[in-house]
C-alpha positions as CSV (number, residue, x, y, z in Angstrom):
1,X,10.6,19.4,27.0
2,X,9.5,23.1,27.4
3,X,9.2,24.5,31.0
4,X,7.2,27.7,31.7
5,X,7.6,29.6,35.0
6,X,4.4,31.3,34.5
7,X,2.4,28.0,34.1
8,X,-0.4,27.3,36.0
9,X,-0.5,23.6,35.7
10,X,1.9,21.0,37.1
11,X,2.0,17.7,35.2
12,X,3.6,14.7,36.8
13,X,4.2,11.9,34.5
14,X,6.9,10.3,36.5
15,X,9.5,11.3,38.9
16,X,12.0,12.3,36.1
17,X,9.2,14.0,33.9
18,X,7.5,16.9,35.9
19,X,6.4,19.7,33.9
20,X,4.8,23.2,34.4
21,X,2.5,24.2,31.5
22,X,-0.3,26.6,30.7
23,X,-4.0,25.6,31.2
24,X,-4.9,27.7,28.2
25,X,-2.7,25.8,25.8
26,X,-3.8,22.5,27.2
27,X,-7.5,23.3,27.0
28,X,-7.2,24.6,23.4
29,X,-5.8,21.4,22.5
30,X,-7.8,18.9,24.2
31,X,-11.5,18.6,25.2
32,X,-10.4,16.0,27.8
33,X,-8.1,18.6,29.2
34,X,-10.8,21.1,29.4
35,X,-12.7,18.7,32.0
36,X,-9.6,17.8,33.9
37,X,-8.6,21.5,34.3
38,X,-12.0,22.8,35.1
39,X,-12.8,25.1,38.1
40,X,-14.0,22.0,40.0
41,X,-10.4,20.8,40.5
42,X,-8.7,24.2,40.5
43,X,-7.1,25.5,43.7
44,X,-8.6,28.7,45.1
45,X,-5.2,30.1,46.2
46,X,-5.1,32.2,49.4
47,X,-3.2,35.5,50.0
48,X,-0.4,33.4,51.7
49,X,0.1,31.3,48.6
50,X,0.2,34.4,46.4
51,X,2.7,36.0,48.6
52,X,4.9,33.1,48.2
53,X,4.6,33.4,44.4
54,X,2.4,30.2,44.0
55,X,1.0,30.1,40.5
56,X,-0.1,26.3,40.2
57,X,-3.7,26.0,40.4
58,X,-4.0,22.5,38.8
59,X,-2.0,19.4,39.1
60,X,-2.5,16.3,36.9
61,X,-0.8,12.8,37.5
62,X,-0.3,9.8,35.4
63,X,-1.9,7.0,37.3
64,X,-3.5,3.7,36.8
65,X,-6.4,3.6,34.5
66,X,-9.5,2.5,36.6
67,X,-11.8,1.8,33.6
68,X,-9.4,-0.2,31.3
69,X,-11.3,-2.3,28.8
70,X,-10.4,-5.0,26.7
71,X,-9.8,-3.1,23.6
72,X,-7.7,-0.5,25.5
73,X,-5.1,-3.0,27.0
74,X,-2.2,-0.5,26.1
75,X,-3.9,2.5,28.0
76,X,-2.6,1.2,31.4
77,X,-2.3,4.7,32.9
78,X,-4.3,8.2,32.2
79,X,-4.0,11.6,33.6
80,X,-5.8,12.2,36.8
81,X,-6.8,15.6,38.4
82,X,-5.3,16.1,41.8
83,X,-7.4,18.3,44.0
84,X,-5.2,21.2,45.6
85,X,-6.0,23.2,48.7
86,X,-5.6,27.0,49.1
87,X,-1.9,26.6,49.5
88,X,-1.6,24.9,46.3
89,X,-0.8,21.5,47.9
90,X,-2.3,18.2,47.3
91,X,-5.2,17.3,49.5
92,X,-4.9,14.3,51.6
93,X,-5.8,11.0,49.7
94,X,-5.0,12.5,46.3
95,X,-3.6,10.1,43.8
96,X,0.2,10.2,43.5
97,X,0.6,8.3,40.3
98,X,4.1,7.4,39.0
99,X,5.4,10.6,40.7
100,X,8.3,8.8,42.6
101,X,9.4,6.6,39.6
102,X,12.8,7.7,38.7
103,X,14.4,6.5,35.2
104,X,18.1,6.8,36.1
105,X,19.1,6.2,32.5
106,X,16.6,3.4,31.9
107,X,14.1,3.6,29.1
108,X,10.8,5.1,30.3
109,X,7.6,3.2,30.1
110,X,6.0,3.3,26.7
111,X,2.8,5.0,28.3
112,X,5.0,7.7,29.8
113,X,6.9,8.3,26.6
114,X,3.5,8.6,24.8
115,X,2.2,11.2,27.1
116,X,5.5,13.1,26.9
117,X,5.2,13.3,23.2
118,X,1.5,14.1,23.0
119,X,2.1,16.9,25.6
120,X,5.1,18.1,23.5
121,X,2.8,18.4,20.3
122,X,0.5,20.8,22.3
123,X,3.6,23.1,22.2
124,X,4.5,22.4,18.4
125,X,7.3,20.0,19.6
126,X,8.4,17.3,17.1
127,X,7.2,13.9,18.0
128,X,10.3,11.6,18.3
129,X,9.1,7.9,17.7
130,X,12.4,6.6,17.1
131,X,14.8,5.9,14.1
132,X,13.7,3.6,11.6
133,X,17.3,2.6,10.8
134,X,18.5,2.1,14.3
135,X,15.3,1.2,16.1
136,X,13.3,-0.8,13.3
137,X,9.9,-0.3,12.0
138,X,8.5,-2.5,14.6
139,X,9.7,-0.2,17.4
140,X,8.5,2.9,15.3
141,X,5.0,1.5,15.0
142,X,4.7,0.4,18.4
143,X,5.7,4.1,19.6
144,X,3.1,5.3,17.1
145,X,0.5,3.1,18.1
146,X,1.0,4.2,21.8
147,X,0.9,7.8,21.0
148,X,-2.2,7.2,19.0
149,X,-4.1,5.6,22.0
150,X,-3.0,8.4,24.3
151,X,-4.1,11.1,21.8
152,X,-7.5,9.3,21.2
153,X,-7.9,9.3,25.1
154,X,-7.3,12.9,25.1
155,X,-9.3,13.5,22.1
156,X,-6.6,15.4,20.3
157,X,-5.8,13.1,17.5
158,X,-5.8,16.0,15.0
159,X,-2.6,17.5,16.7
160,X,-0.5,14.3,16.6
161,X,-1.6,12.7,13.4
162,X,0.7,14.7,11.1
163,X,3.8,14.2,12.9
164,X,3.1,10.7,13.3
165,X,2.5,10.2,9.7
166,X,5.6,12.1,8.7
167,X,7.7,10.0,11.1
168,X,6.4,6.6,9.7
169,X,6.7,7.8,6.0
170,X,10.3,8.6,6.7
171,X,10.8,4.7,6.8
172,X,10.2,4.6,3.0
173,X,10.1,1.2,1.5
174,X,10.2,-0.5,4.7
175,X,6.9,0.9,5.7
176,X,5.4,0.1,2.3
177,X,6.7,-3.4,2.6
178,X,5.1,-3.8,6.1
179,X,1.8,-2.3,4.8
180,X,1.8,-4.8,1.9
181,X,2.3,-7.7,4.4
182,X,-0.5,-6.8,6.7
183,X,-2.8,-4.1,5.0
184,X,-5.8,-4.4,7.1
185,X,-3.9,-3.6,10.3
186,X,-2.4,-0.7,8.7
187,X,-5.9,0.4,7.4
188,X,-7.3,0.5,10.7
189,X,-4.3,2.4,12.2
190,X,-4.4,5.0,9.3
191,X,-8.1,5.5,9.9
192,X,-7.3,6.3,13.5
193,X,-4.5,8.8,12.9
194,X,-6.5,10.0,9.7
195,X,-3.3,9.6,7.7
196,X,-4.3,9.8,3.9
197,X,-0.9,8.6,2.6
198,X,-1.0,5.3,4.8
199,X,-4.6,4.8,4.3
200,X,-4.4,5.0,0.5
201,X,-1.4,2.6,0.5
202,X,-3.2,0.1,2.9
203,X,-6.3,0.2,0.9
204,X,-4.7,-0.4,-2.2
205,X,-3.0,-3.7,-0.9
206,X,-6.0,-4.7,1.1
207,X,-8.3,-4.5,-2.1
208,X,-5.7,-6.7,-4.0
209,X,-5.9,-9.3,-1.2
210,X,-9.5,-9.1,-0.9
211,X,-10.0,-12.8,-1.4
212,X,-7.7,-13.8,1.3
213,X,-8.7,-15.4,4.5
214,X,-6.8,-12.5,6.5
215,X,-8.7,-9.8,5.0
216,X,-12.0,-11.5,5.0
217,X,-11.6,-12.1,8.8
218,X,-10.4,-8.5,9.5
219,X,-13.8,-7.4,7.8
220,X,-16.0,-9.6,9.8
221,X,-14.3,-9.3,13.4
222,X,-15.2,-5.7,14.0
223,X,-11.4,-4.7,14.0
224,X,-12.1,-2.2,11.3
225,X,-14.7,0.7,11.6
226,X,-17.9,0.1,9.6
227,X,-17.3,2.7,6.9
228,X,-13.7,1.4,6.4
229,X,-15.1,-2.1,5.6
230,X,-17.6,-0.8,3.2
231,X,-15.1,1.1,1.4
232,X,-12.7,-2.0,1.3
233,X,-15.7,-4.1,0.1
234,X,-16.3,-1.6,-2.6
235,X,-12.7,-1.5,-3.8
236,X,-12.3,-5.2,-3.5
237,X,-15.3,-6.1,-5.5
238,X,-14.1,-3.6,-8.2
239,X,-10.6,-5.6,-8.3
240,X,-12.6,-8.7,-8.7
241,X,-14.7,-7.3,-11.5
242,X,-11.8,-6.1,-13.4
243,X,-10.2,-9.7,-13.4
244,X,-13.7,-11.3,-14.0
245,X,-14.2,-9.1,-17.1
246,X,-10.7,-9.7,-18.5
247,X,-11.2,-13.5,-18.0
248,X,-14.4,-13.4,-19.8
249,X,-12.9,-11.3,-22.6
250,X,-10.2,-14.1,-23.1
251,X,-12.9,-16.9,-23.1
252,X,-14.6,-15.2,-26.1
253,X,-11.3,-13.9,-27.7
254,X,-10.8,-14.4,-31.5
255,X,-7.7,-13.5,-33.3
256,X,-8.1,-10.9,-36.0
257,X,-7.0,-13.3,-38.8
258,X,-10.0,-15.5,-38.2
259,X,-12.5,-12.7,-38.7
260,X,-14.6,-12.2,-41.9
261,X,-16.3,-9.5,-43.4
262,X,-19.2,-10.5,-45.7
263,X,-19.4,-8.7,-49.0
264,X,-22.1,-9.5,-51.4
265,X,-20.9,-11.8,-54.4
266,X,-17.6,-12.7,-52.6
267,X,-18.1,-16.3,-51.8
268,X,-14.4,-17.2,-51.6
269,X,-13.9,-15.2,-48.4
270,X,-16.7,-17.2,-46.7
271,X,-16.1,-20.5,-48.2
272,X,-15.6,-23.8,-46.6
273,X,-12.2,-24.0,-48.2
274,X,-11.4,-20.4,-46.9
275,X,-12.2,-21.4,-43.3
276,X,-10.4,-24.5,-43.7
277,X,-7.2,-22.8,-44.4
278,X,-7.4,-21.5,-40.9
279,X,-7.9,-24.8,-39.2
280,X,-4.6,-24.8,-37.2
281,X,-5.4,-21.4,-35.6
282,X,-9.0,-22.6,-34.9
283,X,-7.4,-25.6,-33.1
284,X,-5.2,-23.1,-31.1
285,X,-8.1,-20.9,-30.1
286,X,-9.9,-24.2,-29.0
287,X,-6.9,-25.2,-26.7
288,X,-6.6,-21.6,-25.4
289,X,-10.3,-21.4,-24.6
290,X,-10.3,-24.7,-23.0
291,X,-7.6,-23.7,-20.7
292,X,-9.2,-20.4,-19.6
293,X,-12.6,-21.9,-19.3
294,X,-11.0,-24.7,-17.0
295,X,-9.6,-22.0,-14.7
296,X,-12.8,-20.2,-14.6
297,X,-14.9,-23.5,-13.8
298,X,-12.4,-24.4,-11.0
299,X,-12.4,-20.9,-9.4
300,X,-8.8,-20.0,-10.2
301,X,-9.6,-16.7,-11.6
302,X,-11.4,-13.9,-9.6
303,X,-12.9,-16.2,-7.1
304,X,-9.4,-17.7,-6.3
305,X,-7.8,-16.7,-2.9
306,X,-5.2,-14.6,-4.8
307,X,-8.1,-12.8,-6.8
308,X,-6.7,-14.5,-10.0
309,X,-3.1,-13.1,-9.5
310,X,-1.5,-16.3,-10.7
311,X,-3.7,-16.6,-13.6
312,X,-3.1,-13.1,-14.9
313,X,0.7,-13.4,-14.1
314,X,0.9,-16.3,-16.3
315,X,-0.9,-14.6,-19.3
316,X,1.3,-11.7,-18.9
317,X,4.5,-13.9,-19.0
318,X,3.3,-15.8,-21.8
319,X,5.6,-18.1,-23.6
320,X,6.0,-21.6,-21.6
321,X,4.5,-20.4,-18.4
322,X,1.3,-22.0,-19.5
323,X,0.3,-24.5,-22.1
324,X,3.9,-25.5,-22.9
325,X,4.8,-28.4,-25.1
326,X,4.6,-31.0,-22.5
327,X,1.1,-30.0,-21.4
328,X,0.1,-30.1,-25.0
329,X,1.3,-33.7,-25.4
330,X,-0.3,-34.9,-22.4
331,X,-3.8,-33.0,-22.7
332,X,-4.3,-32.4,-26.3
333,X,-2.2,-34.5,-28.5
334,X,-2.7,-37.6,-26.6
335,X,-6.4,-37.5,-27.9
336,X,-5.8,-35.9,-31.2
337,X,-2.3,-37.0,-32.5
338,X,-0.5,-35.0,-35.1
339,X,2.5,-35.1,-37.3
340,X,5.7,-33.2,-36.0
341,X,4.8,-30.5,-38.6
342,X,1.2,-30.2,-37.3
343,X,2.2,-30.0,-33.8
344,X,4.8,-27.2,-34.6
345,X,2.1,-25.4,-36.5
346,X,-0.4,-25.4,-33.5
347,X,2.3,-24.4,-31.1
348,X,3.2,-21.6,-33.2
349,X,-0.5,-20.2,-33.7
350,X,-0.8,-20.8,-29.8
351,X,2.2,-18.6,-29.2
352,X,0.7,-15.8,-31.4
353,X,-2.7,-16.0,-29.3
354,X,-0.5,-15.9,-26.1
355,X,1.3,-12.7,-27.2
356,X,-2.0,-11.2,-28.5
357,X,-3.9,-11.6,-25.2
358,X,-1.5,-10.0,-23.0
359,X,-2.8,-6.5,-23.9
360,X,-6.1,-7.2,-22.0
361,X,-4.4,-8.3,-18.9
362,X,-1.4,-6.0,-18.7
363,X,-3.6,-3.1,-17.3
364,X,-4.3,-5.4,-14.2
365,X,-0.7,-5.4,-13.6
366,X,-0.5,-1.7,-13.2
367,X,0.8,-0.5,-9.9
368,X,-0.8,2.5,-7.9
369,X,1.2,1.6,-4.7
370,X,4.4,3.3,-3.7
371,X,5.9,0.0,-3.0
372,X,9.0,-0.7,-5.0
373,X,7.9,-3.9,-6.9
374,X,11.4,-4.6,-8.2
375,X,12.8,-4.6,-4.6
376,X,9.9,-6.2,-3.0
377,X,7.9,-8.5,-5.5
378,X,4.3,-9.2,-4.3
379,X,1.5,-11.6,-5.4
380,X,-1.4,-9.6,-5.5
381,X,-3.1,-6.7,-7.4
382,X,-2.3,-3.2,-6.7
383,X,-4.3,-1.4,-9.6
384,X,-7.0,-0.2,-7.3
385,X,-7.7,3.6,-7.4
386,X,-8.3,5.7,-4.3
387,X,-9.9,9.1,-4.8
388,X,-10.0,12.2,-2.7
389,X,-13.8,11.5,-1.8
390,X,-13.0,8.0,-0.7
391,X,-11.5,8.9,2.6
392,X,-14.0,8.3,5.4
393,X,-13.1,11.3,7.5
């Protein structure tokens, strides 16, 4: 950590972390620092102090937070201004904070490390939150969260947001997997540090899990800012609409071979016999529609907890993923028996339908996420779009 012999501020985080810094740099970096380093708390040094070369006019110590609130449980200690006398010494009764606490090779308190990182950022020092390979993402996130709380308390989040973002993004796919597993928590964190990259990723996954209990709970329990909740609602409803529109289209789907174009005088094309020749395809269409409408009626499409992911996934896979021979035997042919050739013909026509309808569902399987879906398969949609005007800051 940088030390400056001409610094006029002594900051004591612990017995092992005592710094001499510049009031000008600190004030320019934080509005809270401007209050702590006001003339009210500054030492009016006398001539004797000047002759001894005393430069320190301000002292800040890290002491217990007297106004800790439930939502700020991690902000256990904050910086306090220590009144100094004309000789630059602390006045009687001034807070001492953690000034005598030595580390002696032990890991420092998280709150101490966080203040250390934020103060270093004032001097363009890199923020070291840990190593994602050695410490793990959980440790990285805990350190980032603690630094964020300290930066928010000092009203200087703009200074630490980019370094925090860069450190977390350095975790690569491990970060993206963590976001996919708990998108609303990351959405709240990203809005606090104002990280567009993390916010976008979290919003895409949260919108894809919009119907899930954990996303709906996060939207209702005030854990997310109002503007973030409204944006998530907008994106989530858009995802639902895309699934709803696709399922409605499938419910009214006709294979092109069944369509007729009426031409005056051409009765053969629209005759009873002509339609009768397509009876097997009509039966296959009926079976397919029955299946689709049953899913819609039982809320297993866009109203499902997974937003219709399982339904769309089955359509995209096709084949025997749904409406296989066993199901046809139990649900259709039990009521409408057919010869072996008849059943084979219906199955063939149904397979043609399954292949044809994929084109209207595949766009829903598009990924706008940075997560490697081959390495980390998921069970929710990630096709939501996030535009530059969507960010609430």
